[in-house]
N, CA, C and O of each residue as an XYZ file, in Angstrom:
776
protein
N     -23.043     -7.247      5.371
C     -23.727     -6.222      6.141
C     -22.714     -5.529      7.052
O     -21.890     -6.179      7.695
N     -22.793     -4.205      7.096
C     -21.906     -3.420      7.936
C     -22.539     -3.235      9.302
O     -23.724     -2.922      9.422
N     -21.731     -3.435     10.319
C     -22.224     -3.191     11.675
C     -21.472     -2.010     12.252
O     -20.299     -1.798     11.945
N     -22.146     -1.247     13.083
C     -21.569     -0.071     13.698
C     -21.532     -0.286     15.200
O     -22.445     -0.877     15.778
N     -20.477      0.194     15.822
C     -20.381      0.104     17.278
C     -19.836      1.416     17.812
O     -18.755      1.847     17.410
N     -20.559      2.047     18.698
C     -20.097      3.294     19.318
C     -19.192      2.921     20.485
O     -19.584      2.173     21.380
N     -17.983      3.451     20.459
C     -17.025      3.194     21.527
C     -16.627      4.527     22.136
O     -17.070      5.579     21.675
N     -15.801      4.491     23.159
C     -15.314      5.736     23.757
C     -14.487      6.546     22.758
O     -14.396      7.768     22.879
N     -13.891      5.882     21.783
C     -13.063      6.576     20.799
C     -13.867      6.990     19.573
O     -13.304      7.588     18.656
N     -15.155      6.694     19.525
C     -15.983      7.102     18.386
C     -16.723      5.930     17.777
O     -17.033      4.954     18.460
N     -17.005      6.032     16.484
C     -17.739      5.009     15.763
C     -16.741      4.051     15.122
O     -15.780      4.487     14.489
N     -16.961      2.773     15.281
C     -16.155      1.770     14.596
C     -17.035      1.062     13.593
O     -18.178      0.726     13.903
N     -16.530      0.830     12.399
C     -17.260      0.110     11.373
C     -16.580     -1.229     11.167
O     -15.390     -1.292     10.860
N     -17.326     -2.273     11.333
C     -16.809     -3.620     11.099
C     -17.277     -4.050      9.720
O     -18.438     -3.839      9.368
N     -16.393     -4.648      8.937
C     -16.706     -5.081      7.578
C     -17.178     -3.921      6.711
O     -18.054     -4.095      5.864
N     -16.609     -2.753      6.913
C     -17.035     -1.558      6.191
C     -16.224     -1.386      4.916
O     -15.063     -1.786      4.843
N     -16.856     -0.782      3.911
C     -16.162     -0.469      2.670
C     -15.286      0.767      2.878
O     -15.386      1.451      3.897
N     -14.437      1.035      1.905
C     -13.585      2.223      1.945
C     -14.436      3.487      2.105
O     -14.115      4.351      2.921
N     -15.511      3.596      1.335
C     -16.368      4.787      1.363
C     -17.048      4.947      2.712
O     -17.213      6.067      3.194
N     -17.443      3.846      3.320
C     -18.050      3.924      4.652
C     -17.013      4.359      5.689
O     -17.325      5.112      6.611
N     -15.799      3.887      5.532
C     -14.752      4.257      6.488
C     -14.368      5.735      6.381
O     -14.146      6.389      7.400
N     -14.286      6.271      5.144
C     -13.899      7.695      5.055
C     -15.018      8.601      5.549
O     -14.793      9.794      5.757
N     -16.196      8.073      5.738
C     -17.285      8.855      6.326
C     -17.623      8.370      7.727
O     -18.628      8.773      8.312
N     -16.774      7.503      8.255
C     -16.925      6.989      9.614
C     -15.632      7.191     10.380
O     -15.274      8.317     10.722
N     -14.931      6.096     10.648
C     -13.730      6.170     11.483
C     -12.594      6.992     10.862
O     -11.765      7.543     11.587
N     -12.550      7.078      9.542
C     -11.468      7.822      8.895
C     -11.891      9.230      8.474
O     -11.108      9.934      7.835
N     -13.095      9.650      8.812
C     -13.608     10.921      8.295
C     -12.734     12.111      8.668
O     -12.439     12.950      7.817
N     -12.325     12.194      9.903
C     -11.499     13.330     10.331
C     -10.190     13.385      9.549
O      -9.793     14.450      9.077
N      -9.522     12.248      9.411
C      -8.249     12.214      8.671
C      -8.471     12.517      7.197
O      -7.665     13.208      6.573
N      -9.560     12.004      6.641
C      -9.872     12.273      5.235
C     -10.148     13.762      5.025
O      -9.728     14.337      4.021
N     -10.853     14.383      5.968
C     -11.118     15.827      5.870
C      -9.826     16.627      5.918
O      -9.652     17.574      5.151
N      -8.921     16.251      6.815
C      -7.647     16.975      6.921
C      -6.806     16.785      5.658
O      -6.159     17.727      5.203
N      -6.809     15.589      5.094
C      -6.065     15.350      3.853
C      -6.661     16.175      2.709
O      -5.930     16.783      1.927
N      -7.973     16.189      2.620
C      -8.651     16.980      1.592
C      -8.352     18.464      1.786
O      -8.086     19.177      0.818
N      -8.396     18.924      3.020
C      -8.123     20.330      3.301
C      -6.677     20.687      2.949
O      -6.420     21.808      2.511
N      -5.742     19.778      3.125
C      -4.347     20.039      2.747
C      -4.235     20.287      1.239
O      -3.508     21.179      0.803
N      -4.952     19.499      0.460
C      -4.965     19.684     -0.995
C      -5.587     21.036     -1.344
O      -5.068     21.763     -2.191
N      -6.696     21.367     -0.689
C      -7.382     22.636     -0.937
C      -6.471     23.814     -0.584
O      -6.406     24.787     -1.335
N      -5.779     23.739      0.528
C      -4.897     24.830      0.949
C      -3.701     24.963      0.005
O      -3.255     26.077     -0.270
N      -3.181     23.848     -0.489
C      -2.090     23.914     -1.468
C      -2.568     24.631     -2.730
O      -1.829     25.423     -3.314
N      -3.782     24.358     -3.141
C      -4.353     25.031     -4.307
C      -4.535     26.525     -4.029
O      -4.256     27.365     -4.884
N      -5.009     26.843     -2.816
C      -5.136     28.240     -2.410
C      -3.789     28.947     -2.483
O      -3.698     30.080     -2.955
N      -2.759     28.280     -2.019
C      -1.418     28.878     -2.038
C      -1.031     29.263     -3.462
O      -0.445     30.323     -3.684
N      -1.356     28.405     -4.423
C      -1.066     28.709     -5.829
C      -1.783     29.982     -6.271
O      -1.187     30.838     -6.925
N      -3.058     30.108     -5.915
C      -3.819     31.296     -6.306
C      -3.294     32.551     -5.605
O      -3.249     33.624     -6.206
N      -2.906     32.422     -4.360
C      -2.375     33.577     -3.618
C      -1.039     34.012     -4.205
O      -0.776     35.207     -4.341
N      -0.197     33.046     -4.550
C       1.082     33.389     -5.189
C       0.834     34.074     -6.523
O       1.490     35.065     -6.845
N      -0.115     33.550     -7.305
C      -0.431     34.171     -8.586
C      -0.946     35.598     -8.384
O      -0.558     36.513     -9.111
N      -1.815     35.779     -7.400
C      -2.320     37.117     -7.097
C      -1.199     38.063     -6.697
O      -1.174     39.217     -7.125
N      -0.273     37.579     -5.879
C       0.868     38.402     -5.473
C       1.717     38.763     -6.688
O       2.191     39.894     -6.789
N       1.914     37.834     -7.599
C       2.688     38.118     -8.797
C       2.032     39.231     -9.621
O       2.718     40.089    -10.177
N       0.697     39.208     -9.692
C      -0.023     40.213    -10.486
C      -0.073     41.552     -9.769
O       0.287     42.577    -10.347
N      -0.519     41.556     -8.500
C      -0.853     42.806     -7.826
C       0.282     43.382     -6.976
O       0.333     44.594     -6.769
N       1.183     42.546     -6.486
C       2.284     43.064     -5.671
C       3.583     43.230     -6.471
O       4.304     44.214     -6.309
N       3.862     42.254     -7.331
C       5.120     42.281     -8.067
C       4.962     42.839     -9.477
O       5.932     42.925    -10.231
N       3.728     43.217     -9.829
C       3.429     43.864    -11.111
C       3.934     43.066    -12.318
O       4.412     43.633    -13.300
N       3.817     41.742    -12.221
C       4.207     40.890    -13.338
C       3.097     40.890    -14.386
O       1.932     41.123    -14.064
N       3.454     40.635    -15.612
C       2.454     40.483    -16.665
C       1.577     39.278    -16.324
O       2.060     38.269    -15.809
N       0.290     39.399    -16.618
C      -0.636     38.301    -16.307
C      -0.209     36.992    -16.963
O      -0.314     35.929    -16.352
N       0.262     37.063    -18.178
C       0.679     35.850    -18.884
C       1.857     35.161    -18.208
O       2.055     33.957    -18.375
N       2.642     35.924    -17.442
C       3.803     35.375    -16.740
C       3.507     35.045    -15.280
O       4.360     34.484    -14.591
N       2.311     35.386    -14.798
C       1.923     35.157    -13.402
C       1.264     33.793    -13.294
O       0.044     33.668    -13.409
N       2.079     32.779    -13.072
C       1.588     31.399    -13.113
C       1.609     30.702    -11.759
O       1.433     29.486    -11.696
N       1.819     31.443    -10.678
C       1.858     30.820     -9.359
C       3.192     30.148     -9.092
O       4.126     30.263     -9.886
N       3.276     29.442     -7.964
C       4.520     28.777     -7.576
C       4.862     27.607     -8.479
O       6.009     27.459     -8.900
N       3.892     26.792     -8.771
C       4.112     25.641     -9.648
C       4.512     26.099    -11.044
O       5.370     25.494    -11.686
N       3.882     27.169    -11.503
C       4.187     27.704    -12.828
C       5.587     28.246    -12.946
O       6.130     28.322    -14.048
N       6.185     28.626    -11.831
C       7.571     29.096    -11.839
C       8.514     27.976    -12.272
O       9.497     28.205    -12.977
N       8.187     26.744    -11.827
C       9.041     25.594    -12.128
C       8.584     24.809    -13.358
O       9.401     24.191    -14.041
N       7.283     24.835    -13.636
C       6.750     24.076    -14.773
C       5.662     24.884    -15.479
O       4.483     24.545    -15.385
N       6.042     25.940    -16.179
C       5.038     26.807    -16.802
C       4.154     26.081    -17.807
O       2.974     26.408    -17.937
N       4.701     25.109    -18.515
C       3.916     24.347    -19.486
C       2.787     23.590    -18.799
O       1.720     23.406    -19.385
N       3.009     23.151    -17.563
C       2.000     22.393    -16.833
C       0.860     23.290    -16.370
O      -0.309     22.923    -16.491
N       1.189     24.445    -15.850
C       0.170     25.357    -15.318
C      -0.684     25.951    -16.432
O      -1.858     26.255    -16.219
N      -0.108     26.116    -17.611
C      -0.884     26.674    -18.719
C      -1.791     25.627    -19.360
O      -2.545     25.944    -20.280
N      -1.726     24.397    -18.887
C      -2.560     23.320    -19.408
C      -3.956     23.362    -18.783
O      -4.095     23.340    -17.560
N      -4.987     23.422    -19.628
C      -6.364     23.390    -19.107
C      -6.649     22.053    -18.438
O      -7.489     21.979    -17.542
N      -5.961     20.997    -18.862
C      -6.182     19.670    -18.275
C      -5.825     19.662    -16.788
O      -6.501     19.000    -16.001
N      -4.777     20.385    -16.392
C      -4.402     20.465    -14.980
C      -5.515     21.121    -14.168
O      -5.892     20.621    -13.107
N      -6.036     22.228    -14.660
C      -7.094     22.944    -13.948
C      -8.376     22.111    -13.892
O      -9.049     22.065    -12.863
N      -8.702     21.464    -14.991
C      -9.877     20.598    -15.025
C      -9.693     19.423    -14.062
O     -10.627     19.032    -13.363
N      -8.490     18.871    -14.034
C      -8.200     17.764    -13.117
C      -8.382     18.169    -11.671
O      -8.919     17.403    -10.870
N      -7.933     19.381    -11.327
C      -8.122     19.823     -9.946
C      -9.592     20.058     -9.651
O     -10.046     19.781     -8.541
N     -10.351     20.565    -10.626
C     -11.797     20.742    -10.431
C     -12.460     19.397    -10.150
O     -13.387     19.318     -9.344
N     -11.989     18.338    -10.811
C     -12.513     16.988    -10.557
C     -12.142     16.532     -9.149
O     -12.976     15.965     -8.443
N     -10.901     16.776     -8.736
C     -10.466     16.400     -7.383
C     -11.327     17.097     -6.339
O     -11.776     16.464     -5.384
N     -11.561     18.393     -6.510
C     -12.392     19.141     -5.562
C     -13.814     18.595     -5.528
O     -14.361     18.345     -4.455
N     -14.408     18.412     -6.697
C     -15.783     17.924     -6.764
C     -15.875     16.524     -6.171
O     -16.807     16.223     -5.425
N     -14.918     15.675     -6.498
C     -14.911     14.299     -5.976
C     -14.757     14.276     -4.462
O     -15.437     13.510     -3.779
N     -13.864     15.114     -3.931
C     -13.677     15.177     -2.480
C     -14.931     15.641     -1.768
O     -15.309     15.082     -0.739
N     -15.578     16.663     -2.314
C     -16.810     17.162     -1.704
C     -17.919     16.113     -1.738
O     -18.684     15.981     -0.783
N     -18.003     15.372     -2.837
C     -19.023     14.315     -2.951
C     -18.694     13.150     -2.022
O     -19.562     12.655     -1.302
N     -17.429     12.716     -2.044
C     -17.033     11.542     -1.255
C     -17.189     11.759      0.241
O     -17.567     10.834      0.960
N     -16.904     12.971      0.726
C     -16.952     13.247      2.160
C     -18.323     13.735      2.637
O     -18.538     13.893      3.838
N     -19.238     13.970      1.717
C     -20.568     14.500      2.038
C     -21.366     13.624      3.006
O     -21.985     14.170      3.919
N     -21.386     12.289      2.854
C     -22.208     11.478      3.765
C     -21.828     11.608      5.244
O     -22.641     11.296      6.114
N     -20.620     12.059      5.537
C     -20.202     12.210      6.923
C     -20.773     13.444      7.606
O     -20.671     13.581      8.825
N     -21.371     14.340      6.833
C     -21.924     15.574      7.384
C     -23.424     15.431      7.632
O     -24.130     14.760      6.879
N     -23.898     16.075      8.702
C     -25.314     16.006      9.067
C     -25.779     17.378      9.547
O     -24.966     18.208      9.954
N     -27.092     17.615      9.497
C     -27.669     18.847     10.033
C     -27.169     20.084      9.329
O     -27.048     20.110      8.104
N     -26.874     21.127     10.120
C     -26.434     22.401      9.559
C     -25.123     22.273      8.794
O     -24.927     22.930      7.772
N     -24.231     21.426      9.290
C     -22.946     21.268      8.592
C     -23.171     20.688      7.196
O     -22.450     21.043      6.264
N     -24.159     19.804      7.037
C     -24.466     19.221      5.729
C     -24.974     20.297      4.774
O     -24.628     20.292      3.592
N     -25.791     21.215      5.278
C     -26.303     22.294      4.423
C     -25.158     23.157      3.892
O     -25.133     23.504      2.711
N     -24.212     23.501      4.767
C     -23.070     24.305      4.338
C     -22.171     23.529      3.381
O     -21.660     24.098      2.416
N     -21.973     22.242      3.636
C     -21.174     21.405      2.736
C     -21.842     21.337      1.362
O     -21.171     21.390      0.332
N     -23.181     21.219      1.362
C     -23.929     21.168      0.103
C     -23.807     22.480     -0.681
O     -23.748     22.460     -1.910
N     -23.770     23.612      0.017
C     -23.566     24.898     -0.656
C     -22.205     24.894     -1.347
O     -22.082     25.292     -2.505
N     -21.189     24.440     -0.622
C     -19.849     24.352     -1.206
C     -19.852     23.417     -2.417
O     -19.245     23.722     -3.444
N     -20.528     22.292     -2.292
C     -20.609     21.316     -3.385
C     -21.296     21.923     -4.611
O     -20.825     21.744     -5.734
N     -22.397     22.634     -4.405
C     -23.107     23.252     -5.527
C     -22.232     24.291     -6.226
O     -22.177     24.337     -7.455
N     -21.554     25.117     -5.448
C     -20.676     26.134     -6.029
C     -19.508     25.495     -6.774
O     -19.105     25.981     -7.831
N     -18.963     24.406     -6.227
C     -17.884     23.702     -6.926
C     -18.418     23.052     -8.198
O     -17.695     22.929     -9.186
N     -19.684     22.635     -8.174
C     -20.295     22.100     -9.397
C     -20.255     23.124    -10.518
O     -19.932     22.783    -11.655
N     -20.583     24.383    -10.210
C     -20.505     25.443    -11.216
C     -19.053     25.676    -11.650
O     -18.775     25.837    -12.838
N     -18.142     25.692    -10.692
C     -16.719     25.876    -11.000
C     -16.239     24.748    -11.924
O     -15.458     24.983    -12.846
N     -16.708     23.543    -11.672
C     -16.373     22.401    -12.530
C     -16.890     22.631    -13.957
O     -16.174     22.365    -14.923
N     -18.128     23.124    -14.093
C     -18.695     23.408    -15.418
C     -17.816     24.421    -16.148
O     -17.528     24.259    -17.334
N     -17.393     25.459    -15.440
C     -16.524     26.462    -16.061
C     -15.230     25.830    -16.593
O     -14.793     26.143    -17.700
N     -14.621     24.941    -15.800
C     -13.391     24.294    -16.265
C     -13.664     23.303    -17.394
O     -12.819     23.112    -18.268
N     -14.824     22.679    -17.381
C     -15.195     21.787    -18.492
C     -15.340     22.588    -19.781
O     -14.927     22.133    -20.848
N     -15.927     23.779    -19.685
C     -16.072     24.660    -20.851
C     -14.690     25.076    -21.365
O     -14.461     25.102    -22.575
N     -13.780     25.399    -20.461
C     -12.419     25.770    -20.864
C     -11.709     24.606    -21.558
O     -11.086     24.790    -22.604
N     -11.803     23.420    -20.981
C     -11.146     22.255    -21.577
C     -11.768     21.911    -22.929
O     -11.055     21.549    -23.865
N     -13.079     22.021    -23.034
C     -13.753     21.736    -24.302
C     -13.245     22.659    -25.413
O     -13.090     22.223    -26.553
N     -12.988     23.915    -25.093
C     -12.466     24.846    -26.090
C     -11.089     24.412    -26.585
O     -10.776     24.529    -27.770
N     -10.269     23.908    -25.656
C      -8.938     23.430    -26.044
C      -9.072     22.211    -26.948
O      -8.375     22.109    -27.958
N      -9.950     21.298    -26.598
C     -10.120     20.067    -27.369
C     -10.678     20.363    -28.763
O     -10.203     19.821    -29.760
N     -11.690     21.226    -28.816
C     -12.341     21.551    -30.089
C     -11.488     22.502    -30.932
O     -11.534     22.465    -32.161
N     -10.714     23.346    -30.263
C      -9.859     24.292    -30.990
C     -10.551     25.595    -31.333
O     -10.066     26.356    -32.169
N     -11.679     25.857    -30.697
C     -12.424     27.099    -30.917
C     -12.723     27.727    -29.563
O     -13.203     27.050    -28.654
N     -12.444     29.010    -29.430
C     -12.652     29.711    -28.163
C     -13.942     30.518    -28.186
O     -14.369     31.002    -29.235
N     -14.551     30.656    -27.026
C     -15.771     31.448    -26.886
C     -15.487     32.930    -27.031
O     -14.378     33.395    -26.766
N     -16.490     33.655    -27.451
C     -16.476     35.117    -27.495
C     -15.354     35.691    -28.368
O     -14.955     36.841    -28.185
N     -14.850     34.902    -29.307
C     -13.778     35.372    -30.184
C     -12.467     35.618    -29.466
O     -11.598     36.329    -29.971
N     -12.321     35.032    -28.290
C     -11.116     35.225    -27.487
C      -9.933     34.478    -28.103
O     -10.108     33.404    -28.679
N      -8.727     35.046    -27.984
C      -7.543     34.341    -28.499
C      -7.147     33.135    -27.624
O      -6.382     32.273    -28.056
N      -7.672     33.087    -26.407
C      -7.403     31.980    -25.488
C      -8.731     31.434    -24.980
O      -9.742     32.132    -25.058
N      -8.760     30.205    -24.462
C     -10.021     29.687    -23.906
C     -10.578     30.643    -22.855
O      -9.837     31.216    -22.056
N     -11.890     30.798    -22.875
C     -12.553     31.753    -21.982
C     -13.689     31.067    -21.237
O     -14.490     30.346    -21.833
N     -13.753     31.297    -19.931
C     -14.875     30.760    -19.160
C     -16.105     31.627    -19.423
O     -16.001     32.699    -20.020
N     -17.248     31.165    -18.983
C     -18.504     31.837    -19.300
C     -18.601     33.255    -18.742
O     -19.211     34.123    -19.366
N     -18.013     33.495    -17.588
C     -18.084     34.821    -16.976
C     -16.833     35.664    -17.220
O     -16.753     36.807    -16.769
N     -15.863     35.103    -17.930
C     -14.599     35.802    -18.158
C     -14.727     37.086    -18.982
O     -13.874     37.964    -18.848
N     -15.752     37.236    -19.829
C     -15.882     38.538    -20.508
C     -16.161     39.694    -19.535
O     -15.958     40.860    -19.872
N     -16.626     39.357    -18.330
C     -16.984     40.375    -17.349
C     -15.947     40.536    -16.235
O     -15.811     41.613    -15.655
N     -15.215     39.449    -15.942
C     -14.239     39.450    -14.851
C     -12.968     38.765    -15.351
O     -13.052     37.665    -15.897
N     -11.793     39.380    -15.183
C     -10.550     38.726    -15.623
C     -10.379     37.352    -14.972
O     -10.823     37.125    -13.846
N      -9.735     36.450    -15.691
C      -9.665     35.044    -15.276
C      -9.045     34.846    -13.891
O      -9.584     34.083    -13.089
N      -7.946     35.501    -13.597
C      -7.292     35.301    -12.291
C      -8.245     35.693    -11.161
O      -8.382     34.964    -10.179
N      -8.895     36.835    -11.304
C      -9.834     37.293    -10.280
C     -11.055     36.390    -10.194
O     -11.535     36.086     -9.102
N     -11.557     35.961    -11.354
C     -12.745     35.114    -11.389
C     -12.498     33.787    -10.679
O     -13.310     33.352     -9.863
N     -11.379     33.150    -10.991
C     -11.118     31.846    -10.378
C     -10.683     31.973     -8.917
O     -10.904     31.053     -8.129
N     -10.079     33.080     -8.552
C      -9.815     33.334     -7.139
C     -11.148     33.472     -6.400
O     -11.312     32.945     -5.300
N     -12.096     34.184     -7.011
C     -13.433     34.332     -6.427
C     -14.131     32.973     -6.323
O     -14.696     32.646     -5.279
N     -14.095     32.184     -7.395
C     -14.722     30.850     -7.361
C     -14.168     30.015     -6.211
O     -14.921     29.397     -5.458
N     -12.855     30.006     -6.088
C     -12.247     29.212     -5.025
C     -12.623     29.739     -3.643
O     -12.791     28.960     -2.705
N     -12.753     31.048     -3.518
C     -13.150     31.640     -2.243
C     -14.578     31.243     -1.868
O     -14.835     30.854     -0.729
N     -15.506     31.341     -2.823
C     -16.901     31.034     -2.490
C     -17.138     29.538     -2.291
O     -18.141     29.158     -1.686
N     -16.260     28.696     -2.772
C     -16.327     27.264     -2.469
C     -15.710     27.008     -1.094
O     -16.228     26.200     -0.322
N     -14.621     27.685     -0.789
C     -13.871     27.471      0.443
C     -14.621     27.935      1.688
O     -14.623     27.231      2.698
N     -15.251     29.095      1.638
C     -15.917     29.645      2.826
C     -16.994     28.697      3.371
O     -16.945     28.371      4.557
N     -17.963     28.237      2.566
C     -18.953     27.319      3.143
C     -18.343     25.980      3.567
O     -18.859     25.323      4.471
N     -17.252     25.575      2.923
C     -16.568     24.344      3.323
C     -16.001     24.491      4.736
O     -16.124     23.581      5.555
N     -15.389     25.622      5.014
C     -14.826     25.875      6.348
C     -15.944     25.978      7.388
O     -15.816     25.445      8.490
N     -17.038     26.660      7.044
C     -18.174     26.753      7.961
C     -18.712     25.359      8.261
O     -18.996     25.035      9.413
N     -18.852     24.536      7.225
C     -19.342     23.167      7.411
C     -18.421     22.373      8.331
O     -18.890     21.663      9.220
N     -17.115     22.492      8.120
C     -16.172     21.759      8.960
C     -16.202     22.258     10.391
O     -16.104     21.468     11.330
N     -16.335     23.570     10.566
C     -16.421     24.123     11.922
C     -17.667     23.599     12.625
O     -17.589     23.153     13.770
N     -18.807     23.647     11.958
C     -20.046     23.136     12.561
C     -19.948     21.637     12.840
O     -20.400     21.158     13.880
N     -19.360     20.915     11.913
C     -19.246     19.459     11.994
C     -18.351     19.004     13.151
O     -18.592     17.954     13.747
N     -17.333     19.782     13.461
C     -16.354     19.344     14.474
C     -16.622     19.901     15.864
O     -15.844     19.652     16.785
N     -17.691     20.638     16.030
C     -18.024     21.145     17.373
C     -18.381     19.973     18.286
O     -19.063     19.044     17.854
N     -17.932     20.004     19.540
C     -18.209     18.889     20.458
C     -19.694     18.558     20.623
O     -20.038     17.405     20.882
N     -20.584     19.552     20.476
C     -22.014     19.256     20.629
C     -22.575     18.442     19.459
O     -23.734     18.028     19.492
N     -21.754     18.209     18.421
C     -22.188     17.409     17.273
C     -21.820     15.932     17.416
O     -22.141     15.126     16.543
N     -21.154     15.578     18.502
C     -20.703     14.199     18.699
C     -21.848     13.199     18.595
O     -21.671     12.118     18.033
N     -23.015     13.539     19.126
C     -24.159     12.620     19.095
C     -24.788     12.523     17.708
O     -25.490     11.554     17.420
N     -24.551     13.510     16.844
C     -25.146     13.558     15.512
C     -24.283     12.859     14.471
O     -24.797     12.200     13.568
N     -22.976     13.006     14.602
C     -22.047     12.488     13.600
C     -21.851     10.984     13.718
O     -21.948     10.410     14.803
N     -21.578     10.371     12.597
C     -21.230      8.953     12.577
C     -19.729      8.777     12.469
O     -19.248      7.808     11.882
N     -18.985      9.731     13.044
C     -17.526      9.711     12.958
C     -16.959     10.294     14.246
O     -17.707     10.634     15.163
N     -15.660     10.407     14.311
C     -15.008     10.919     15.522
C     -14.621     12.389     15.399
O     -13.905     12.905     16.257
N     -15.074     13.070     14.360
C     -14.676     14.468     14.128
C     -15.042     15.389     15.280
O     -14.311     16.337     15.562
N     -16.155     15.132     15.950
C     -16.613     16.024     17.011
C     -16.463     15.398     18.394
O     -17.078     15.856     19.358
N     -15.649     14.358     18.488
C     -15.465     13.712     19.779
C     -14.870     14.701     20.765
O     -13.876     15.358     20.455
N     -15.466     14.821     21.960
C     -14.929     15.775     22.944
C     -13.454     15.524     23.229
O     -12.979     14.390     23.160
N     -12.752     16.573     23.542
C     -11.307     16.495     23.786
C     -10.936     15.611     24.974
O      -9.775     15.222     25.100
N     -11.866     15.289     25.830
C     -11.556     14.459     26.997
C     -11.323     13.004     26.601
O     -10.824     12.220     27.407
N     -11.672     12.638     25.390
C     -11.508     11.265     24.926
C     -10.120     11.102     24.339
O      -9.682     11.933     23.542
N      -9.423     10.044     24.722
C      -8.105      9.735     24.185
C      -8.296      9.060     22.834
O      -8.763      7.922     22.772
N      -7.938      9.750     21.745
C      -8.143      9.215     20.381
C      -7.049      8.245     19.956
O      -7.158      7.616     18.904
N      -6.017      8.116     20.741
C      -4.910      7.241     20.336
C      -5.158      5.794     20.692
O      -4.497      4.911     20.145
N      -6.086      5.520     21.589
C      -6.308      4.123     21.986
C      -7.243      3.405     21.071
O      -7.525      2.225     21.278
């Protein structure tokens, strides 16, 4: 049985599992680690966008920063699908730490990432089966006939990111300290190092 104790430094979990800790005493650090991964992914999309729209590179050659060093890796649907799993898993794993309005915004982000995950699953399935949708010479996501892939996935990442940031902002406000089961919203007057 897990016991909880509210201290001046926040919530402490005694005999807690890993999952309970990342939504309790470790929630803030877990959120920052997850956000670092998300921002690194954003950087890749921004670099790719700059390659297309600022540097006028051919789309096939606009592979982002990672693609500059390992083009074979970036062109792999497995990499994109893997990141979709990381995003979906992070949103699911950190969800129990959110409450009230912040939970609603986190859930919006989770639902949108669920759709983004489906799109990447469809892309990976085409690679595995060897047949592309819509007669395309390359794997195509469901909405790609209407919106080019770079723009579509930049949009997907944006609509997942915005509610995630809103959720984190709501979650970390000092007035949420009494609602949260973690130290994310602990007022600044509390020394978190002790």
